[in-house]
C-alpha positions in Angstrom: 12.1 106.3 323.9 10.6 109.5 322.4 14.1 110.8 321.5 14.8 107.6 319.5 11.5 107.9 317.6 12.0 111.5 316.7 15.6 110.9 315.6 14.5 108.0 313.5 11.8 110.0 311.9 14.2 112.9 311.1 16.7 110.5 309.6 14.1 108.8 307.5 12.9 112.1 306.2 16.5 113.2 305.5 17.1 110.0 303.6 13.9 110.5 301.6 15.1 114.0 300.7 18.5 112.6 299.7 16.8 110.1 297.4 14.8 112.8 295.7 18.0 114.9 295.3 19.8 111.9 293.8 16.9 111.4 291.4 17.5 114.9 290.2 21.1 114.0 289.3 22.6 116.1 292.1 24.7 113.3 293.6 27.1 115.3 295.7 24.3 117.1 297.4 22.4 113.9 297.9 25.4 112.2 299.5 25.8 115.2 301.8 22.1 115.2 302.8 22.4 111.4 303.5 25.4 112.0 305.7 23.5 114.7 307.7 20.5 112.4 308.0 22.5 109.5 309.3 23.9 111.6 312.2 20.8 111.5 314.5 20.5 107.7 314.1 24.1 107.3 314.8 23.8 109.4 318.0 20.8 107.5 319.1 22.5 104.2 318.4 25.6 105.2 320.3 23.5 106.1 323.3 24.7 109.6 323.9 21.9 110.2 326.4 22.7 107.1 328.3 26.4 107.1 327.7 27.4 106.0 331.1 24.9 103.1 331.3 26.2 100.4 329.0 28.1 101.9 326.1 31.2 99.8 326.4 29.6 96.4 325.7 26.6 97.3 323.6 26.7 96.1 320.0 24.2 98.8 319.1 26.6 101.4 320.3 29.4 100.1 318.2 27.1 99.8 315.2 26.2 103.5 315.9 29.9 104.3 315.8 30.0 102.5 312.4 27.1 104.6 311.1 28.9 107.8 312.3 32.0 106.6 310.5 30.1 106.1 307.3 28.6 109.6 307.7 32.1 111.1 308.2 33.4 109.1 305.2 30.6 110.6 303.0 31.4 114.1 304.2 35.1 113.7 303.3 34.4 112.0 300.0 32.1 114.7 298.9 34.5 117.4 299.9 37.3 115.7 298.0 35.2 115.3 294.9 34.0 118.9 295.1 37.5 120.2 295.3 38.7 118.1 292.5 35.7 118.9 290.4 36.3 122.6 290.4 33.9 123.8 293.1 30.2 124.2 293.1 27.8 123.8 290.2 27.6 127.6 289.7 31.4 128.0 289.5 31.6 125.2 286.9 28.8 126.8 284.8 30.5 130.2 285.0 33.8 128.7 283.9 32.1 126.9 281.0 30.5 130.2 279.9 33.8 132.0 280.1 35.5 129.3 278.0 32.9 129.8 275.3 33.5 133.5 275.2 37.2 133.0 274.7 36.7 130.8 271.6 38.5 131.6 268.4 36.7 134.1 266.2 35.1 132.6 263.1 37.1 134.9 260.8 40.4 133.8 262.2 42.7 132.1 259.7 43.8 128.5 260.3 47.6 128.0 260.7 49.5 126.3 257.9 50.2 122.6 258.6 53.1 122.2 256.2 56.0 124.3 255.4 55.7 125.3 251.8 58.4 126.6 249.6 58.4 129.9 248.0 57.3 133.4 249.0 53.9 132.4 250.2 55.3 130.3 253.1 57.3 133.3 254.6 55.8 136.6 255.5 57.1 139.4 253.4 59.4 141.7 255.2 59.2 145.4 254.6 61.9 147.9 255.3 61.4 149.9 258.4 60.2 153.4 258.2 62.6 156.0 259.6 60.4 156.8 262.6 60.2 153.1 263.7 63.9 153.1 264.6 63.3 155.6 267.4 60.4 153.4 268.8 62.6 150.4 269.4 65.9 152.0 270.1 65.5 151.7 273.9 64.6 148.0 273.5 67.6 147.4 271.3 69.8 149.1 273.8 68.6 146.8 276.6 69.0 143.7 274.4 72.6 144.7 273.5 73.4 145.4 277.1 72.3 141.8 278.0 74.2 140.4 275.1 71.2 139.2 273.0 
């Protein structure tokens, strides 16, 4: 009788903490805390202590299995959402900061949307300097070898 009271109090406290966590908009953590807090009630309802007494025909025991099933479902759902969402909150914030750093520089020119006619549309080609042939001779040899 004391075990049931203690487990019920622990579960009630856990559900209260889950409610506060959900109020703070941390729903994955709140669902996980709720799942943990349902486990003691589920174990009491299944009658783990008195398993051999009357588990098979007890509706309370089967309701406890249902509560354990809900807890397991919450665990698996939060894991799936966490994996799909890109990990923990810290990892998502770090990825967002990294994406901001890789933004285009403000001085970068915008690409042309239309193909204009005339010399402004094409970059001007300059004849190669005599030293630049030596720089690319090995690359040209490889390309010729491959038939490109």
